[in-house]
Every structure is written in structure tokens, then in C-alpha cells.
N, C-alpha and C positions, 0 to 999 in steps of 0.2 A: 565281670570276673566272679566265679565262685571263689571262695578264699579256702574254704573249709566245708564242704555241701554237709548239710544234716536235715533230713529226710523227717517228716513227721505230719500228721493227718487228721483228720478228724472223727469224730463221735459218735456215738449214740445208734444205739442196735434196732435192727428191728426186731423188735421182739411184742408178740401179741401181747399188752397186760388186760388182766383180769381181776375183778373182785376192785379193794380201795389202796389207789396208789399210795406208796406211801416214801417218804424218805430211808424212814425206820424198817428195820425188821427187828421183830421181838424174837426171841430165841429162849428155849429153857425144855428142861427136861424133866417129866412126869410132872406131878402135883405138889405141891408146896407143904412139904414135913407142916405139922400142927409144930407150933412153940419154935419155928425158927425166927433166926434172924437173916433177912429178908432183904439181901444187898444188890436196889441194881447197877447193873456197870453198862456205862454207855462208853462203844467204844468205837475208833474208824470205823469203813467197812472193810478196805485190806486187810485187817485183824481176821474179821469173821473165819475164812478156812482153819486158821488156827485157834482161837478162843472156842469157836461153840463146841468143837470136842471136846474141849478141855474144860470147858464149862460144867460141862454131864459127869469128865470124869471126877472134878471135884465135887460137887451134889452127890454123886455117890460113895465119896468116899464120908460121906457123914463126919465134916471136920467138926468138931465143936468148938465149942471159945468158952470164957473163962467163967458166966454164969450157966453153963449147962447148954445152953439151945445149939443148937446147928449153927451154922453159918451155911444159906444157901442162896447161892448169885441167878439173877434174871441177867440174861444178855441183851442187849440194845444195839445193834450197827446204826449208828451214824456219824458220817463226819465233821468233822471241828466246827465249821461253818456253822453248821444249820445245829448243829448240839448247843451253840454259844447262844446264837441267835434263838433259840425255842427258850432255853436260860434264864433269858433276860425279858422274856415274855410271859411267864408265868408259869411256865413247865414245872415239875413238882423238879428237883437237885436229885438225882442221879447218890448214890453213896459211894461208887468211885467212876471218876470220868477217867476215857485215854487216851486225847488227842493227839496230833501230830508231834507238836512240839511242846514246850514249858509255855512258847508264846501266846498259844492260845488259851491259857491259866490266868497270861497278865490281860491278854484282851478282855474276857470275861469280865476280869473286878474293873479292867477301866469304864466295863458299861455298867458296876454297881453291884457287882454280885462275886464278892473276894472267897467264895467259898471251900475251893476248892487251892489255895496257896499256903504253902506250909510245906507238905506231904509227901512229894511226889516221888514215884521210881523211874526209870527206864525198866522195859519190858523185855524189847527187845526194840531192832534198830533195822531201817530198810531205807537204800540210797532214792533219791528222787533221778529216775534217767529217761530217757528217749528212747518210747519201744518202736523200733522201726521194723517191718517186712525185712528178711533177709535181703530178698533178692534188691529189695528196692536201698538197702543200705550199701549193698556191695556194689550197688550202679553208682552213688556216690560217690564210691573210694575206700568204704569201711571193709578190713578194719586198715588197709595202710596207712590212709588216709584220717586223721583226728580231724571230730565231726565236731560244732559246738553252735552255741543257743541263736548266736546270730546268725549264723548260714540262714536261721529258717526265715527270716525277713529280706536276706540278699535273695535266696528263689522264687519267693512270692513277690517279689521286687521288676523279679528280672525272667520270665517264665521261660525265655529260651535256653536260662540256662538250666531251668528244670527238663527242659526238651531234650538239650546236648546229654547230659548226664543220663536219662532216662528213657534216652528213646519216645520217648514218647507213649510206651506201652502200658505206663502207669495211670494213665489220663495225663488230663491236657493242663491240669493246675497242681499245685502242692497243696494239698489240704490239711489240714492240722488242727489236732481237737487235744486241748486239756480239761481239766474239770470247772468247775464255776467258781472264780474267789470268793465269793462269799459264803457258798457251801462248804468247798473242802480245804482243807490244810493244800495239798498238791496243788490246786490252783492258785493260790496266793505265793506258794510257791516258785510254781511255774516263773511267773511274772518278777518277784524276786530276784531269782534265776540272772533273767535276761536284765534287769537292774545291775547285777554286780559285774554282768558281762560286758557291759555298757560302761562302765565306768572303771573297769580293771581293775576290781578291786572284791580283799576279798574279805573282810572286817565288815563287823559290824555297818550294816547301813542306816544311813536317818533320813529324815523327811527331805532335807535341802538334795542328799542324792537323789534323791525319787523324782525331786522336782526340774532338776533340771535337763534344760529343753532338748540336749542332746539324747539325752535317755529315753523323755517321753517319746521321741521319735524315734530309739531302739522300739520300744515297746507299741508303739504303732505299727511300724514295719511286722514284728512280729505277729501282732492280732492280725493283720493285715490277710495272714495265711490260715485265718483260724473259722471255721467252716458253721461249730455248734460249740456249744458245751454240755458237758456230763455233769449228774447232780452228784457225783459220789465216781470215788476210786474202785469200787469193786463192779457200779455199771460202767465205767469207761472199759475196765478192764475185757467183762462179759462180751461188750460191743465187737472190739477188736477180734476175739477169737469166733463171733459168732457170724461179723461180716463177711471179715478176710480181705483178700488184699486188694483186689477189686471197689473197694468201700473205701477202708483208709492205707493212707500209706504207713502213719505213724501217730501214737498220740503219748503225751504226758503222761509217765505216771510212777509209782515207787517200782524198784527192783525184783517185790515180791508176787505184787501182780503181774508183770511179766511172765514168772518164774508158772503162776497157777492160770495162766490166760492164753497161749500157745507159745510160751517160749521153747528156743529149740529147732532142732529140726533140718532139714533144706530150707523150707519154704517157711518156719516159722519166727517168731519174732526174737529181734536179739535186746538187751540193752545196750545204747551208747551212753556213754560219760561222757557229758561234754567237755571239752579240753578244758573252758576257762573254772569249772570246777561245779559243784552241785550240790544242796542240804544233804543229810545225813536227818531220816525223822527217828527221831527218838525214842515215840510212842510212851512219854511218863505213864504210868500210872497215880491217877493223884485224889488221895482222900477228903470226901468233903466235910468238912471240919466241925459243920453246923449241926451234923446228923446226928442221933442217939448213938450212948458211948456201943451199942453191942455192935449195932448197923457197921461203928468205926472200925471198932476191932474185929467185925467180919470179913470187911471189907479187906484190911490188914495181911487177914487171913489167907485170901484168895491172891492178892499180889506176890504173898510170900508162896504161893505153891506156884505161882506162874513161872517165879525165879528159881524153884529147884530142875534140877538136872533135867528128867523126864518129862517136864514140861517144855524146857528150852529148845530140848529135840523135837519136840511137836511142832515150834514154832519153827526150829531149822527145816523140820519135813513138809511147812507150808511155806516156805522160800524166806524168812524172816531171817536176817541177821541175829542170833543168842548173845545176849550181855551176859552168861554166866560164862567166865573163860573156863570153865571146867568142860565147856561142849565147843568143840572145834569146828569151823567153819567146812564143809562138805556138799557134798550131792544133798538137794539140786541146786545148790550155790554154787556152780558150774559150767562149764560150756556147751555142755549135753544142752541144757536149760535154760541157755542162752545167756546168761552172765557171766561175768569173771568175777572172783573173790577177789583178786589183788585191787580192782578199781573202786569206788573213786580214787584219784591220784590227788585232787583239789578239793577239799568241803571249805564250803562259802561257811563264815560263823554264822550262828543261828541265829532265827531274825527275832524279832522282837517284836511290841503291842504296837508299838511308834509305825515302825516298817509295815506292818502287816496290813492295817487301817489304813495309810498312807497309799500305798499300790492297791487297794481296791478302788478308793477314787479315781485315779490315775486309770484304773482299768476300763472304767465308765464313760470317760472321753475314751479310750485308744482304741476300743474295740469295734471293730467293722460293724457298722450300721448296717440294720436289716431294713432291705425290699418286702415288707409283708405285708401279702394277701389273706386276708381272712374270710375264707368263704361258710356262711350259712345256711343249712337248708331248714325253709322257717313254710314249708307242704304243710297241709290238712291234719299229717299225722303226728307234728309238732306238735301240739294246742297244748294249753293246759300245764301239767306242773314241769315237762319237758321242755317248755323251751323257757321255763321261768328260769331253771337250773341252767340252762344254758346262759342265756343277758346274763344272770349274776358271775358265772366263768370267765366269760369274753370281758365283761366290763372290767374286773379284777386283772385281768392279762393285758389290756391295754391302759390299764394305770399305772402297772411295771413297765411299759415300754420306755427305750430311751427315748431322751429327747431327739437327738438325732436321728431315729430312725424312721423309716417312710411305713405308712398303713392307707392300706385300700381296701375298702370294708365293702362286700359283696355278699346279699341275699339273695336268696331262688327259691323259686317255687314254681309258677305255672312259666313263669318267664327270670330272667336276670336281671337282679338289679344291683347298680352300683351306687353304694350311699355316699362312699368317701372315695376321689382315686386321686392316689398317690399322695399322703398330704404328709408332711412334714408332723411327727407325732407331736412336739411342742407347740405346735401354730394349733390342733384338733383333738387333743388328750378331749378335754369338758365334751367339745361337741360330738363327739366318735363316742363317747361313753351312754351320752343323751339319745344316740340315734342306736345304739346297743337295748337300750333301757325299752323303744318306742317300739321295737319289732315285732309284727304282728302275725301269727301262722295261719294260711289258708291256703289251697290250692293243690296241683299238682306239685313234680319232681323234673324239673330240665335242669338234672345232674351234668350229662354228657358236657352241653350248650356249653354251661357254666362254665367249669372245666379249661374248655378250649379259649373261653375269650380271656381267662383268667390268664391264660399263657398268652394269648395276645398283648393283654395288657401287660406283662412283665416283658414280654421285646420290643417294648415302647419306653419302657423307664428302665434296663438293665443300664448297669453304672459300673465299674471294676472299683467303686467306692464303695459297694454293698454289695451283700449278699442276699441272692433273690429265695423267699419263703411262700411255701404256700400251705396256709392249714388249712384242710377242709374237714367238717362234719357234715354229716347224714345219717337219715335212720331210716332211710327207705334205696329202693331199688329207682333207678331213670325208669319215670312214665312219658316222658314229653317234651323230648329233645330233636331237634330239624336238622340242626346242621352236622352234628357228630356223631359218632357210634364208637364203642369203647374197641380197640383195637393197638395195635403197636404204635400204630402214627400218630393217635392221641394219648399214649404213654409218653412217648418219646418228644412234642410238643410243651406238654406238661412240665417233663423233663429238661427240658432246651433251658438255657442260658444257665448255667450250671443250678439251675431250683432246687431247693430242697424242699423233697413233697413231705407232708405229714399230714394221716388220714385218720379219723376217727367214726368208728363203726356206731351210731347212735342206738342203742336198743338190739332185740333179735330180730327184726328185717331189714338191716343194711346187707348192702350187696359184700359180705366181708371179701370175696375173693376179689372183685375191680378194686377194692379200699387197700387190699395188700400187694396185689401189685403197683399201683400208682405208688406207694410208700416203698418199697422192695427197689422199685425201678429209679424213682427220685430220691434214691439217697437220704431216703427219712424214717419214717417212723410212724409203725398201725398201732392203732388204740382198738381195744373193744371197751365201750362205754356205756354208762349209764346213769342214772339220776343221782348215786350214790358216790361215782365216782371223778364224773364229769369237772367240777373242779378241781382235783388232784392233777388231771388229766393237761388241763390248762396250764397249772403248773409248776409243769414238770416242762411242756414246752415254751413256759416263760422263763424256766432258768435254761434249757437250751439254747435260747437266741440270746443269753445274755441280761435278762430280765433284771430289774432291781429287787431281789430276795435275799433272803439272809441276812448274817452279818454289817453287812456294810447297806443296807437301804436307808 
């Protein structure tokens, strides 16, 4: 029986990725002036629609600091978990960091880097919401029926309830998506919100709360709805808008992302504010106390600029809630854009470092295991540096898989070779890396037969306890298949059993038409790869499958 239904689906856009894939996106305006005090600003990706233009305005204003230098800002968009991981692994520290909330400053300090403690000020706010396509939300009873975090696990555990409310027109199962908790603050806050709901508690969580067996069961049920994870909040929102209702039911994101990516309209996204409560992202701008005096002064000058009415109105226009009281809430924080300025009614206490790190550990155990089929083209055209780069990327991918995941490793050239057949990763991780390291290239390309054989093996290993996925890499076109041809039957076969299909066109000779169709209809993602970006592609897929990446690894 559904108590208060709540829908929410999955993510990862079908986008052709060209060039070097990176979590961070560099943005700056024009050439750096001579003798400038340059401030590198690292900020959450959901702030990009606001900060990109505001940085340009600040730089064009030629703001001077006390020594006569111009304060000049360079923006890098990186979600908090990835930023914290980068800053603990030797990456140079920015002059100003804007994470989701103060907990991430404490997380970074717990890892030995306390440079951002002591000088933080909120520059904008945005609540965490469940973004649902309006027709689905209405089918679940919204807005008359309050929806909550725990309803997602209820729907996942009882597909008949999902079918009852939706009539089966939005897919056979509820598919949920959120950002990777090790990479993004919205991801860790998602899990912490489920813990709050399970504990019926709005005050700050402790590790004991998170380790409670009832809580762990609730998080496991919630994660049972998730098909994949996004690297960043911005990517998640763009995926929702790009792929639409046929691909995603809903995803957890910030209210500002709803406004910027598909919010409002008869068929657009609506922000559901869970009745149990939610978090308010405060986006503290924190000055690096170890930076030079001019850089610190320039960072504060930029922060002051962000707090002025003009910049706060720009924040509002980008879907954020101003912190300057002289700028009242107005459009686009309104029903026309799918959000409600009167919500949220209940706020959870801000997370702390202890809870962020503890819930990250819980998530690795609670997330749904992946039944992964890795298909690697080893035909003659892959010889040399091409196969070397793939080996290195695939080995790192396997190293980051969860112990409870399952791996089937298949290479294909003139014939299909199953090197590892549905083995638990904890049992074969080292041997899988060795198998990949020993891959040699030579022969023709039996692409279609390999896809068909992998689909047959998935059918034999399909389980409600795991999520099926294919990761297919090829640098050419089919030359020697004898059992299958590329048609709708093969696409349907590959996508059967709720399988998500990721494809990589490795180089310019791959059949992008075949690979893009497979990924699109297989609810996955198509990548355009080469030797320069193949490691980043596999890293992005590792995040999508819940791999051990980011601050919690």
C-alpha cells in the first residue's frame, strides 16, 4: 500500500561527449590583465548559470584592491565532493571555494586541509527537491497528496503500486537518479535526507543514526530504485531536460536546477518538497586563509560583489534564492517554473562532516549492485597505443567497482571471447585486471554477434537484486557477424531486462549511427572517444555505476 507516493527516476543524458571529459568546467572572461590579483573560484555546478555571467561582470568592472591591483576571477565549476577530493590529492587550492554547505569545509579539514575554515559567508540558497515530470507527479496524487522520501523505496519494492498509480504508461518500474555521493553534495544530502525521514528526525544526525539497522534498510530500499548516478548537479539537470519523460521519471536536484532545466509547463518538471523535510543548500563562499594577502582581498571583493543587490537579482533570475533581504523572492521562483516559494515547510539541520562521511560508507553497501558486461573490441585496428589506452582505462574502472557488483568481461574480434563470466567482483578483481592487461589486438570485428551474445548472457543472469548494464567499446564497423544484423530486434534484445547500454565510438572509424541508437534506446549514454579522453570516459561511467570515486573512496 503506497502511503504517500513519490516518483523519481534516473539520470545520465544521452549526449555525445567530444574532447576531454572533465568534471570541472573552466570559464573566464577575456585575457587576464597585467599585474592582476587572480582569484581561482571553485563553485558547485548548479551555481554556473548565475556565476558565469556574474564573473564576467565583475572582471569587466575592474575592481581594485588596496595595493592597486585589479581583482580578477577565474571560475571552475566542480561539485563539492570532487573538489574536496581534488584538494586532498595535491591540486592547488583556489582562492575562494563555494561548496553546498559548511559541512564540506569540515570534511576537507578532516582530511588534513583546513585552509577554508573561519571565513565563509552564504551567497545564495536553494532547497533540495525531488524533480518529477508533472504528469507522473499528478498520477501519484500530487499536489493533493504529500509525497516523501520513503515513498520511493515503497514504490520500488512493490511494482504493482507503481503500475496502479501510473497505469504502466511511464515504464514498468520506477527509475530513480541522483548525483554520486562521493562527488556531489546533493548526492550525499539525498541519502542523509532518507536517513532523517527514516529516523523521523529533523535535528542533526549522528553516526549512530546512520548505522541504525532500520535506517540502513530504508536507504537500501531507496537505492533499489536507482539505475545510475550523475557526476554533477548540472549534468543531472541537463540529462532530465535532454532525455525527457520517456527516459526519466524524476531525479533529486536543487530547486534552481529545476528552474533552469525543464521546470514548469503542462509536461515539465515540478519540484516536490518532501513532507518529512529537506535540506537547504547555503552555498558558503569560503576564503582560502593560506592564499596570499592580495588574493584573499580579491576573493573577499568578489564575494562582496556577489552579495550586492544587482548580483543577487541575477542569482534569483538563475533560480537561486537570494540571501540579501533587499531582493525579495519573485519569478522565476514561482509555480510557472514548477517551484513553490512557500516551500519547504520543514528543514533538516545542516549536515556535518561526520554524517557526510558516514553516509558515504553506508551508500557503498546499500546501493544496488551492478551486473556489468564490459565488451571490448580487440580487432586488428585496435593495435598499438589504442589498445594500451583502453587497457589502462578499463583496469582502473574494474578497480573502482564495488565488491558486490558482478562482472562479465568479453572481448571480440573475429569471434566473441568470454574471459570472465558473471563473477562477483570481490572474487575476481585482481584476475580481471590481469586479464585486461593481457588483451591483444588482431582480427576482424564481430560486433553484432557479440551484442547478441551479451544480451543472452544478461537474460540468464538477470536478477531483481542487480541492475544490468552493457559498456561497449569499438573502433570500427561490423565485418564478420553471422548470427545477427543491426536492426530493431537487436536493439530490443540489448535493452531487454531493463539493461542500460553505454557505447563508446573509439576513433573516427566507428559506426556512430549504430552506437548512438543502441545507447539512446538502451537508456544509456553514447561517447565519442579517443586515446586522449578514453580514461575520462571510463571514469565518468565508473561514477554512473556507483564506483569508488571522489571524497569517500
